[in-house]
C-alpha positions in Angstrom: -3.0 -0.2 -5.2 -4.0 -3.3 -7.2 -7.5 -3.4 -8.6 -8.2 -6.8 -7.2 -8.2 -5.3 -3.7 -11.3 -3.2 -4.6 -13.0 -6.1 -6.2 -12.3 -8.3 -3.2 -13.8 -5.7 -0.8 -16.7 -5.0 -3.2 -15.8 -1.2 -3.0 -16.5 1.1 -6.0 -14.3 4.0 -7.0 -16.0 7.3 -8.0 -16.6 7.1 -11.7 -15.3 10.6 -12.4 -11.9 9.7 -11.0 -8.9 9.0 -13.3 -7.5 6.0 -11.7 -4.4 3.9 -12.5 -4.0 0.5 -10.7 -0.3 -0.4 -10.4 1.5 -3.5 -9.1 5.0 -2.4 -9.3 8.2 -4.4 -9.0 10.9 -1.6 -8.8 11.3 2.1 -8.2 11.4 3.0 -11.9 8.1 1.4 -12.5 6.5 3.0 -9.4 7.8 6.4 -10.3 6.6 6.1 -14.0 3.1 5.1 -12.9 2.8 8.1 -10.5 3.5 10.8 -13.1 0.8 13.3 -13.2 -1.2 11.9 -10.1 -2.3 14.0 -7.3 -2.9 11.2 -4.8 -1.3 7.9 -4.0 -3.4 5.1 -2.3 -1.2 2.3 -0.9 -1.8 -0.9 1.1 -1.0 -0.5 4.8 1.7 -3.2 4.6 3.5 -1.7 1.4 7.2 -1.9 1.8 9.0 0.6 -0.5 7.6 4.0 -0.7 11.2 5.1 -0.2 13.1 8.5 -0.5 14.1 7.8 -4.0 10.5 7.3 -5.1 9.2 10.3 -3.2 11.8 12.6 -4.6 10.7 11.7 -8.2 6.9 12.0 -7.4 6.8 15.5 -5.7 3.6 16.2 -7.7 1.8 13.9 -5.2 -0.3 15.9 -2.6 -1.3 13.0 -0.4 -0.1 9.5 0.2 -3.0 7.6 1.7 -2.6 4.3 3.5 -5.5 2.0 3.2 -5.1 0.9 6.9 -3.5 2.0 10.2 0.0 1.1 9.1 2.4 3.4 7.3 5.8 2.2 8.2 6.6 1.3 4.7 6.5 5.0 3.7 9.5 7.2 4.3 7.7 9.8 6.5 10.9 11.9 6.9 11.4 12.3 3.1 7.7 13.1 2.7 8.1 15.8 5.4 11.0 17.2 3.5 9.2 17.2 0.2 5.9 18.7 1.6 3.9 15.6 0.9 1.1 14.8 3.4 0.9 11.2 4.6 -2.5 9.9 6.1 -3.7 6.5 7.4 -7.1 5.0 8.4 -6.8 4.1 12.1 -9.0 1.8 14.1 -11.3 0.6 11.3 -10.3 -3.1 11.7 -9.3 -3.0 15.4 -12.1 -5.6 16.3 -11.3 -7.8 13.2 -7.7 -8.2 14.2 -8.6 -8.6 17.9 -11.0 -11.4 16.9 -8.3 -13.0 14.8 -5.9 -12.8 17.7 -8.2 -14.8 19.9 -8.6 -17.4 17.2 -4.7 -17.8 17.1 -4.5 -18.2 20.8 -7.2 -21.0 20.8 -5.6 -22.7 17.8 -2.4 -23.0 19.7 -3.8 -23.8 23.1 -5.9 -26.6 21.6 -3.1 -27.8 19.2 -5.4 -27.6 16.2 -2.5 -28.0 13.8 -1.5 -31.3 15.2 -5.1 -32.5 15.6 -6.1 -31.7 12.1 -3.0 -33.3 10.5 -3.3 -36.4 12.7 -7.0 -36.9 12.1 -6.7 -36.4 8.3 -3.7 -38.9 8.4 -5.8 -41.6 9.8 -4.4 -41.5 13.4 -7.6 -40.4 15.1 -7.2 -42.4 18.3 -3.4 -41.9 18.6 -3.5 -38.1 18.1 -6.5 -37.8 20.5 -4.6 -39.7 23.1 -1.5 -37.7 22.4 -3.3 -34.4 23.0 -5.0 -35.6 26.1 -1.6 -36.6 27.5 0.0 -33.4 26.5 -2.6 -31.4 28.3 -4.7 -28.8 26.3 -5.2 -25.3 27.8 -7.9 -22.6 27.4 -8.2 -18.8 27.6 -10.1 -18.9 30.9 -7.6 -18.9 33.7 -4.8 -17.9 31.4 -2.5 -14.8 32.1 -2.4 -12.9 28.8 0.0 -10.0 28.3 -0.6 -7.5 25.6 2.4 -5.4 24.4 1.0 -2.1 23.2 -2.4 -0.7 24.2 -4.0 0.8 21.1 -7.4 0.3 19.6 -6.6 -3.5 18.7 -5.4 -4.2 22.2 -8.5 -2.5 23.7 -10.7 -4.8 21.7 -8.6 -7.9 22.4 -8.7 -7.1 26.2 -12.4 -6.9 26.2 -12.7 -10.2 24.6 -10.1 -11.9 26.7 -11.5 -10.6 30.1 -15.0 -11.8 29.0 -13.6 -15.3 28.3 -12.0 -15.4 31.9 -8.3 -14.4 31.2 -6.2 -12.3 33.5 -4.9 -9.4 31.2 -1.9 -7.3 31.8 -0.4 -4.9 29.3 2.9 -3.0 28.6 2.9 0.3 26.7 5.5 3.1 26.5 3.1 5.2 28.4 0.8 3.8 31.1 -2.9 4.4 30.5 -5.2 6.3 33.0 -6.4 4.2 36.0 -9.9 4.7 35.0 -9.3 3.1 31.6 -7.5 0.2 33.2 -10.4 -0.4 35.7 -13.0 -0.1 33.0 -11.2 -2.8 30.9 -10.2 -4.9 33.9 -6.5 -4.9 32.9 -3.4 -4.0 34.8 -0.1 -2.6 33.8 3.3 -4.4 34.0 6.8 -3.4 33.0 7.8 -5.3 29.9 10.2 -7.8 31.6 7.7 -8.7 34.2 4.9 -9.0 31.6 7.1 -11.5 29.6 8.1 -13.6 32.6 4.6 -13.8 34.1 2.4 -14.5 31.0 0.9 -17.7 29.5 0.3 -15.8 26.3 2.1 -12.7 25.0 0.4 -10.8 22.1 2.0 -8.0 20.1 -0.1 -5.0 19.1 2.5 -2.2 18.3 3.4 -0.1 15.3 6.7 -0.6 13.7 9.2 2.2 14.9 12.8 2.3 15.5 11.9 1.8 19.2 9.9 -1.3 18.6 11.9 -3.0 16.0 13.2 -6.2 17.3 11.5 -5.5 20.7 11.2 -9.4 21.1 14.6 -11.0 20.7 16.8 -13.6 22.2 16.8 -12.0 25.6 13.1 -11.4 25.6 12.2 -15.0 24.4 14.4 -16.4 27.2 12.4 -14.4 29.8 9.2 -16.2 28.8 7.9 -19.3 30.5 8.4 -22.6 28.7 4.7 -22.9 28.4 4.3 -19.4 26.9 2.7 -18.7 23.5 3.7 -15.7 21.4 1.2 -14.1 19.0 2.2 -11.5 16.5 -0.4 -9.7 14.3 1.5 -6.3 14.3 4.6 -6.3 12.0 7.1 -9.0 11.4 10.1 -6.8 12.2 9.1 -6.3 15.9 10.2 -9.9 16.4 13.8 -11.1 15.7 13.0 -13.8 13.2 16.1 -16.0 13.6 15.7 -15.6 17.4 12.2 -16.9 17.2 13.2 -19.8 15.0 15.8 -20.7 17.6 13.3 -20.4 20.4 10.9 -22.9 18.7 13.6 -25.3 17.8 15.0 -25.2 21.5 11.6 -25.3 23.1 12.2 -22.0 25.1 8.6 -21.2 24.5 5.6 -23.6 23.8 4.5 -22.1 20.4 4.0 -19.1 18.3 1.3 -17.9 15.9 2.2 -15.1 13.5 0.3 -13.4 10.7 3.3 -11.2 9.8 6.9 -12.0 8.8 9.9 -10.0 7.8 10.2 -9.7 4.9 7.0 -10.2 3.1 6.6 -12.3 1.1 9.3 -14.5 2.9 12.1 -16.2 0.9 12.1 -20.0 0.9 15.2 -19.8 3.0 13.5 -17.8 5.8 14.5 -19.3 9.1 10.8 -19.8 10.1 10.3 -21.8 7.0 13.2 -24.1 7.7 12.2 -25.6 11.0 12.4 -29.2 12.0 9.1 -31.1 12.0 8.8 -30.8 15.8 9.4 -27.0 15.7 6.9 -26.7 12.9 4.3 -28.1 15.1 4.9 -25.2 17.5 4.4 -22.6 14.8 1.2 -21.4 13.1 1.8 -18.9 10.2 -0.8 -17.0 8.1 -0.2 -14.6 5.2 -1.0 -11.2 6.8 -4.8 -11.6 6.7 -5.8 -10.8 10.3 -7.4 -7.4 9.3 -8.8 -7.9 6.0 -12.2 -9.5 6.2 -14.5 -8.2 3.5 -16.4 -5.8 5.8 -13.3 -4.4 7.6 -11.5 -3.9 4.3 -14.5 -2.2 2.8 -14.6 0.2 5.7 -10.8 1.0 5.4 -11.0 1.6 1.7 -14.2 3.6 2.0 -12.5 6.0 4.6 -9.3 6.2 2.5 -11.3 7.2 -0.6 -13.2 9.8 1.4 -9.9 11.3 2.5 -8.7 11.5 -1.1 -12.0 13.1 -2.1 -11.3 15.8 0.6 -8.0 16.6 -1.3 -9.8 16.8 -4.7 -12.3 19.2 -3.0 -9.6 21.4 -1.7 -10.0 20.4 2.0 -7.5 19.3 4.4 -7.3 15.5 4.8 -8.0 13.7 8.0 -5.6 11.5 10.0 -2.4 13.1 8.8 0.5 11.3 10.5 3.3 13.7 9.5 2.0 16.9 10.8 1.9 18.7 7.5 
């Protein structure tokens, strides 16, 4: 975990800890930095805590994610080596939900086009253009949430409050009492995709969810549909999304995550035509990292590491050890 992350979150590390901050570029550097360590704290979006690394740092007792995500950690290898893996679930659920709402509004109101046109000196022209295009709003929109975890629950509360009709798809349907309390209803995935004005992804990256939105799913969406992804880049087929934006299969997309991260200059979503670029809003994986939310996540992660140092069992272990 780089030191700047603690400084940005204004989070202090216990003074009696022996801490090494690393910003590695390859396996060898990672392994060398972990020699003698008992615990490893990693960002939730880390990509390469792989089997090769784990086999060479078996002295580690706990790998602690600083967020809910842990898809960059080879959990099977950790299980085999007896290394516990833990996360910090739910601490930034409202933060990501709030960001999701902001992305929806940014697309519905064409803020990218409005900002560029106004700054470029085309105030009247761009205003007329957007009037003629027809701007939409959350009230009266049909919003489909894929995944119904803590982030989706928070997003659903806000969306319903703003007047949206909210449906959801999850691998297991939630209790009717929960649906009624939130004011949401369940739909199978294909129906949700074909019915929704906005589709927002809130699922972990697993083998089942990898590429859950591909060519077929994008073609099922309405031409006026907006796609939001604040989950993981890999849950959306990146070339397929680029093709959808070029061809106008959907009206637009707003993504806070890409695959890989950081993207190469040749990434298909960075090679779009000007018209397709107007349909896409990209941010650099910042949906859940306000100062307050990151402070909470880091605080909980440090508390869990302290439990290990005190000989106690850590909380939120994701690999059952």
